[in-house]
C-alpha positions in Angstrom: 98.5 43.5 -73.6 101.3 46.1 -73.8 104.6 44.8 -72.4 106.0 47.9 -70.6 108.9 47.6 -68.2 106.4 47.8 -65.3 104.3 44.9 -66.7 107.3 42.8 -67.4 108.7 43.4 -63.9 105.3 42.5 -62.4 105.0 39.3 -64.4 108.5 38.2 -63.4 107.9 39.1 -59.7 104.6 37.3 -59.6 106.1 34.3 -61.3 108.9 34.3 -58.7 106.4 34.3 -55.8 104.3 31.6 -57.5 107.5 29.5 -58.1 108.5 29.7 -54.4 105.1 28.7 -53.0 104.3 26.1 -55.7 107.5 24.1 -55.3 107.4 24.3 -51.5 103.8 22.8 -51.6 104.3 20.5 -54.6 101.2 22.0 -56.4 102.8 22.7 -59.8 102.1 26.5 -59.8 99.2 26.4 -62.3 96.8 27.3 -59.6 98.7 30.6 -59.3 99.7 31.1 -62.9 96.1 30.8 -64.2 94.8 33.0 -61.4 97.4 35.7 -62.2 96.7 35.8 -65.9 92.9 35.8 -65.6 92.4 38.0 -62.5 95.2 40.5 -62.9 95.8 40.6 -66.7 92.4 39.6 -68.0 93.7 36.9 -70.3 90.9 34.5 -71.4 90.9 31.4 -69.3 91.4 28.9 -72.1 94.6 30.8 -73.2 95.7 31.1 -69.5 95.3 27.4 -69.0 97.5 26.6 -72.1 100.1 29.2 -71.1 100.2 27.9 -67.6 101.1 24.5 -68.9 103.9 26.1 -70.8 105.2 27.8 -67.6 104.9 24.7 -65.5 107.2 22.8 -67.8 110.1 25.2 -66.9 109.3 25.8 -63.2 108.8 22.1 -62.4 112.0 21.3 -64.2 113.9 23.7 -62.0 112.3 22.2 -58.9 112.8 18.6 -60.1 116.6 19.2 -60.5 116.8 20.8 -57.1 115.0 17.9 -55.4 117.1 15.4 -57.2 120.2 17.0 -55.7 118.6 16.9 -52.3 117.7 13.2 -52.8 114.1 13.9 -51.9 113.0 12.3 -55.1 114.6 10.2 -57.8 114.2 9.8 -61.6 112.9 6.2 -61.8 110.3 6.6 -59.0 109.0 9.8 -60.4 108.7 8.4 -63.9 106.8 5.4 -62.7 104.1 7.5 -61.0 104.2 10.0 -63.9 103.3 7.3 -66.4 99.8 7.1 -64.9 99.5 10.9 -64.8 100.5 11.2 -68.5 97.9 8.5 -69.3 95.2 10.7 -67.7 96.4 13.7 -69.8 96.2 11.6 -73.0 92.7 10.6 -72.2 91.8 14.3 -71.5 93.4 15.5 -74.8 91.4 12.9 -76.8 88.1 13.7 -75.1 88.4 17.5 -75.4 89.5 17.3 -79.0 85.8 16.5 -79.6 84.2 18.4 -76.8 84.6 22.1 -76.2 84.1 23.6 -72.7 82.8 27.2 -72.5 85.1 29.6 -70.8 82.6 30.4 -68.0 82.3 26.7 -67.1 86.0 26.2 -67.3 86.4 29.1 -64.8 83.9 27.7 -62.4 85.6 24.3 -62.6 89.0 25.9 -61.9 87.6 27.9 -58.9 85.9 24.8 -57.4 89.2 22.8 -57.8 91.1 25.5 -55.8 88.4 25.6 -53.1 88.3 21.8 -52.6 92.0 21.5 -52.5 92.3 24.3 -49.9 89.6 22.9 -47.7 91.1 19.4 -47.9 94.6 20.6 -47.0 93.3 22.5 -44.0 91.4 19.4 -42.8 94.5 17.3 -43.1 96.6 19.9 -41.3 94.3 20.2 -38.3 93.9 16.4 -38.1 97.7 15.9 -37.9 98.8 18.9 -35.8 98.7 17.0 -32.5 101.4 14.5 -33.6 103.4 16.9 -35.8 106.5 16.8 -33.7 106.7 13.0 -33.8 106.1 12.9 -37.5 108.7 15.6 -38.2 111.2 13.5 -36.2 110.5 10.5 -38.3 110.8 12.4 -41.5 114.3 13.5 -40.5 115.4 9.9 -40.7 113.4 9.0 -43.8 115.0 7.8 -47.1 113.2 6.8 -50.3 114.9 3.4 -50.3 113.4 2.5 -47.0 109.8 3.0 -48.2 107.7 0.3 -49.9 104.8 2.1 -51.8 103.7 -1.0 -53.8 101.0 -2.3 -51.3 99.0 0.9 -51.9 99.9 1.5 -55.5 96.6 0.2 -56.9 94.7 2.8 -54.9 96.8 5.6 -56.2 96.7 4.8 -59.9 93.3 6.2 -60.7 94.1 9.3 -58.6 97.4 9.9 -60.5 95.3 9.6 -63.7 92.8 12.1 -62.4 95.7 14.4 -61.7 96.9 14.2 -65.3 93.4 14.7 -66.6 92.9 17.9 -64.6 96.4 19.0 -65.4 95.5 19.0 -69.1 92.0 20.5 -68.6 92.8 23.2 -66.1 96.5 23.9 -66.6 97.3 23.3 -62.9 100.0 20.7 -63.1 98.1 18.2 -61.0 100.1 18.7 -57.8 97.0 19.5 -55.7 96.1 15.8 -56.3 99.6 14.3 -56.5 100.8 15.6 -53.2 97.9 14.3 -51.0 98.0 11.0 -52.8 101.7 10.6 -52.1 101.4 11.7 -48.5 98.1 10.1 -47.5 97.7 7.0 -49.8 101.4 6.0 -50.4 102.5 7.2 -47.0 105.5 9.4 -48.1 106.4 12.2 -45.6 105.1 15.6 -46.8 108.6 16.9 -47.7 109.2 13.9 -50.0 105.6 14.1 -51.3 106.0 17.7 -52.5 109.3 16.8 -54.1 108.0 13.7 -55.9 104.9 15.6 -56.9 107.0 18.3 -58.6 108.8 15.5 -60.5 105.6 14.0 -61.7 104.4 17.4 -62.8 107.5 17.9 -64.9 107.1 14.7 -66.8 103.3 15.3 -67.3 103.9 18.9 -68.5 106.2 17.6 -71.3 103.2 15.9 -72.9 100.7 18.6 -72.1 102.9 21.4 -73.5 103.5 19.6 -76.8 99.7 19.2 -77.3 99.1 22.8 -76.3 101.7 24.0 -78.8 99.9 22.2 -81.6 96.6 23.7 -80.6 98.2 27.2 -80.8 96.7 28.6 -77.6 99.9 29.6 -75.7 100.7 33.2 -75.0 104.4 32.7 -75.3 105.6 36.2 -74.3 103.5 36.4 -71.1 104.4 32.8 -70.4 108.1 33.5 -70.9 108.3 36.3 -68.4 106.3 34.5 -65.7 108.5 31.4 -66.4 111.7 33.4 -65.8 110.4 34.4 -62.4 109.0 31.0 -61.5 112.3 29.2 -62.3 114.1 31.5 -59.9 111.3 31.1 -57.3 111.4 27.3 -57.8 115.1 27.1 -57.0 114.6 29.1 -53.9 111.5 27.3 -52.8 113.2 23.9 -53.1 115.9 25.1 -50.7 113.6 26.8 -48.2 110.9 24.0 -48.1 113.1 21.5 -46.2 113.5 24.0 -43.4 109.7 24.7 -42.9 107.6 22.4 -40.6 105.0 20.6 -42.7 102.1 22.0 -40.6 102.9 25.6 -41.5 103.6 24.6 -45.1 100.2 22.9 -45.6 98.3 25.6 -43.8 99.8 28.6 -45.7 99.2 26.9 -49.1 95.6 26.0 -48.2 94.8 29.7 -47.3 96.3 30.9 -50.5 94.3 28.4 -52.6 91.0 29.3 -50.9 91.7 33.0 -51.4 92.3 32.5 -55.1 89.1 30.5 -55.4 87.0 33.2 -53.8 88.4 35.8 -56.1 87.7 33.7 -59.1 84.1 33.1 -58.1 83.4 36.8 -57.8 
């Protein structure tokens, strides 16, 4: 790909938009980064997946720092959950060092993941819309110290591991699993769930990026330009997200995910 001024500007702009939406929704950005690279710039999906992991490392770091300042997440809590996600990534890296997945199959798996995530998010949004005002009022008074997640932790461990597994395989960060787990299983409000999810994504991305570097599949130049935009977008998204009602936030992200899935199928 020739990196003209137009191409560079477009990569940064798309990275910015992806960063805003991904941090607001706590989905890591990979669902957007991989789609951009494969659908718009025709980069092979295996390279796009590895490059997406590289981008996520930087965008999630920016979001993580912003959320720490807002006290919507904390270091110890995020690292505890991320331990299970990293374990899932380790398992995936071992398995797929012996098994190679064809690009066409990888693309189908990625599209199915987007579609399922979008449908699930719409279902949860419609299910909770009737009591949204009451929930939002409770969230205004919520602090992390008040919440005991331990009674439901056992249920969430295999799901966090699955998030790490898919993060390595599909380059999506794992947020499309992390956020619902935090919100539905561990009972964190959606605004805290997206923040903690972004934190988990950052720690998981450290391991995944190191492995992808050794495999040599990262398109560093493309990744760098998208990362620049995504970092700026992540900083803005972290500030804006706390002002948006959770119903609208979930619904918007769900529509975007499903649209990307349909484009990838066809």
